[in-house]
Structure formats: structure tokens, C-alpha cells
C-alpha positions as CSV (number, residue, x, y, z in Angstrom):
1,X,44.3,93.9,-2.8
2,X,43.2,95.4,-6.1
3,X,41.0,98.3,-6.7
4,X,39.8,99.6,-10.1
5,X,41.1,103.1,-10.6
6,X,39.7,103.6,-14.1
7,X,38.7,101.5,-17.1
8,X,42.2,100.2,-17.8
9,X,44.2,100.9,-14.6
10,X,44.3,99.0,-11.4
11,X,45.6,100.1,-8.0
12,X,47.5,97.3,-6.2
13,X,48.0,97.5,-2.4
14,X,50.8,95.4,-0.9
15,X,49.9,93.0,1.9
16,X,53.4,93.1,3.3
17,X,57.1,93.4,2.5
18,X,60.2,91.2,2.1
19,X,62.8,91.4,4.8
20,X,66.0,89.9,3.3
21,X,69.7,90.2,3.5
22,X,69.6,90.8,-0.3
23,X,69.9,94.5,-1.0
24,X,71.6,94.8,-4.4
25,X,70.1,93.3,-7.6
26,X,73.6,92.9,-9.1
27,X,74.7,90.5,-6.4
28,X,71.4,88.7,-5.8
29,X,70.8,85.3,-7.4
30,X,68.7,85.3,-10.5
31,X,66.4,82.6,-9.2
32,X,65.7,81.5,-5.6
33,X,67.1,78.0,-6.1
34,X,70.4,79.5,-7.1
35,X,71.6,80.4,-3.6
36,X,69.0,82.8,-2.1
37,X,69.3,83.1,1.6
38,X,66.3,82.6,3.9
39,X,64.0,85.7,4.1
40,X,61.0,86.9,6.0
41,X,57.7,88.0,4.6
42,X,56.4,90.7,7.0
43,X,52.6,91.0,6.6
44,X,50.4,94.0,7.5
45,X,48.0,93.5,10.4
46,X,44.7,93.7,8.3
47,X,45.6,90.4,6.5
48,X,46.5,88.4,9.6
49,X,43.5,86.0,9.1
50,X,44.8,85.1,5.7
51,X,48.0,83.7,7.2
52,X,46.3,81.3,9.7
53,X,46.6,78.1,7.7
54,X,50.1,78.5,6.4
55,X,52.3,75.6,7.7
56,X,56.0,74.9,7.9
57,X,57.1,72.9,4.9
58,X,54.3,74.1,2.6
59,X,55.3,75.3,-0.8
60,X,53.7,78.6,-1.8
61,X,53.9,81.1,-4.6
62,X,54.7,84.6,-3.5
63,X,53.7,87.4,-5.9
64,X,55.7,90.6,-5.5
65,X,55.9,94.0,-7.1
66,X,59.5,94.4,-8.4
67,X,59.6,98.0,-7.4
68,X,63.1,98.6,-8.6
69,X,62.6,97.1,-12.1
70,X,62.2,99.1,-15.3
71,X,58.8,99.1,-16.9
72,X,59.8,100.2,-20.4
73,X,61.7,97.0,-21.3
74,X,60.0,94.7,-23.8
75,X,62.9,92.4,-24.9
76,X,66.1,91.2,-23.2
77,X,69.0,88.9,-23.6
78,X,68.1,86.1,-21.2
79,X,70.1,86.1,-18.0
80,X,71.9,89.3,-19.3
81,X,73.9,87.1,-21.6
82,X,74.6,89.1,-24.8
83,X,75.5,85.9,-26.7
84,X,71.9,84.7,-26.4
85,X,69.3,86.1,-28.8
86,X,67.1,88.9,-27.7
87,X,63.8,87.5,-26.4
88,X,60.5,89.2,-25.6
89,X,60.1,89.6,-21.8
90,X,56.9,87.5,-21.8
91,X,59.1,84.5,-22.6
92,X,61.6,85.2,-19.9
93,X,61.8,85.7,-16.1
94,X,63.3,89.1,-16.5
95,X,62.2,91.5,-13.7
96,X,62.1,94.3,-16.2
97,X,58.7,94.2,-17.9
98,X,55.5,96.4,-18.4
99,X,54.0,95.1,-15.1
100,X,56.9,94.0,-12.9
101,X,55.2,91.3,-11.0
102,X,57.5,88.8,-9.4
103,X,56.6,85.1,-9.1
104,X,58.5,83.1,-6.5
105,X,58.1,79.5,-5.6
106,X,59.2,79.2,-1.9
107,X,59.0,76.8,1.0
108,X,57.7,78.0,4.4
109,X,60.4,77.6,7.1
110,X,58.6,79.3,10.0
111,X,55.4,81.1,10.9
112,X,55.5,83.7,13.7
113,X,52.4,85.9,13.9
114,X,52.6,88.3,11.0
115,X,56.0,87.0,9.9
116,X,56.6,84.0,7.6
117,X,60.2,82.8,7.0
118,X,60.7,81.3,3.5
119,X,63.5,79.5,1.6
120,X,64.5,80.3,-2.0
121,X,63.3,83.9,-2.3
122,X,65.5,86.0,-4.4
123,X,63.5,89.3,-3.9
124,X,65.4,92.3,-2.5
125,X,64.9,93.7,1.0
126,X,61.8,95.9,1.1
127,X,60.1,94.4,-2.0
128,X,56.3,94.7,-1.7
129,X,54.4,91.5,-1.3
130,X,51.2,91.4,-3.3
131,X,49.8,87.9,-2.6
132,X,50.6,84.4,-1.5
133,X,49.0,81.3,-3.1
134,X,49.5,77.6,-2.4
135,X,51.3,75.4,-4.9
136,X,48.7,72.9,-6.1
137,X,49.3,69.2,-6.0
138,X,47.7,66.5,-8.1
139,X,44.0,67.0,-8.9
140,X,42.9,64.4,-6.3
141,X,44.8,66.4,-3.6
142,X,43.1,69.7,-4.2
């Protein structure tokens, strides 16, 4: 949920948190399809109605707030590889960026009340969840 705080600032309120065995960024996979373990999205009670149509097998995009990321980084060596040229963060998937919003394409494994288990989520335990959106299919399927 977003609330305007001033002309150029917005207040984001998480709708839940990630529960994952991943606790250390250094040992976590860089992308979910690189060995991320199953994780749970634990949602807050006020958003329960928003979960009602999530189904096992669905692919969704989870938006997170990368709360442990640096916000002063504007350029990085992709994947931390110093042999690669420095690249502006808007052209990378670096967690370190002015607004550290994570975007994760995951598959729903289970839905249990306010808990949704997903595959391929590389977010760390405790990461705030901002939103969930469906992955859209072809135009005629929307």
C-alpha cells in the first residue's frame, strides 16, 4: 500500500514478509532459478481477500523491499565480477539501487490461509513483501 507523504516522497507499507531459510546475502543465489529453496510469503490479515484467487501452479511476480540493500549505489560490476565493465544499476538486477525494489518471478507451490509457499524466491528471510502480481499470458488469455 502506498501513501503520498509529500510531493516527491511515498510511504510504502509491506503487505507481508518472506519466511525463508536464506539468511545471508553472500550465500544466497543471485537469482531464484539458481538454486533458491522453497520459501513462504506470510501476509498480514488486512490483505487476506487479495489472496483468495491465488492457485497452486500459478506464476506470479513478487515485489519486495530489499531492506538490507544499499541505496547509494548507482553503478556496479554485474554479478560482482570485477572483470565485467561497470554498469548503471538500472541496467542490472543488483539489489543495491536508489529504490531497492526486488522483482521475483516465482511459482505458487501451496496456499494456506495467509501463507503462500513459492519456488524460486532468492529473497532473504524477513524481507518485506510489497505486492504480488500475476504473470500475464498471451493477449487472448488476459
